[in-house]
Phi, psi and omega in degrees: 000130180291155179297152184269007179245163181086181182271147174285167179300320180295316179297320179299316179294321178298318179294318178297323177297318177298315180299314181298315180302311181292320180295318184282323183275320186250357180058038177270139182287159179303316181295321178297320179292319179301321182278348183287135175300147183305319181297324178291318181299315179295321179298314180300316180298312180298322181292317178296317179298318178300314179298319180295323178296319178297316180297323178291326178291322180289316182230100182302339179273357180298130177087359182299319183264012180276169183284335184229118176292143183303321184297338182263356182295302178218099185292330187266009182268000000 
């Protein structure tokens, strides 16, 4: 039986995805993200997604050649 403390594998992967997203889109260092309060980290992610959606509405081809399609960043947001 796994220990009942700490993060599950899924939670760990979710956090790493957030870190990667912020590091790649905003060029924020790993240490800066680690020290950032959770509410700030979520705000930055939501804000970048909002900006990307606006850019996609203006230019439907925006993001076509990027590594990550906008629709797959956060499906539940």
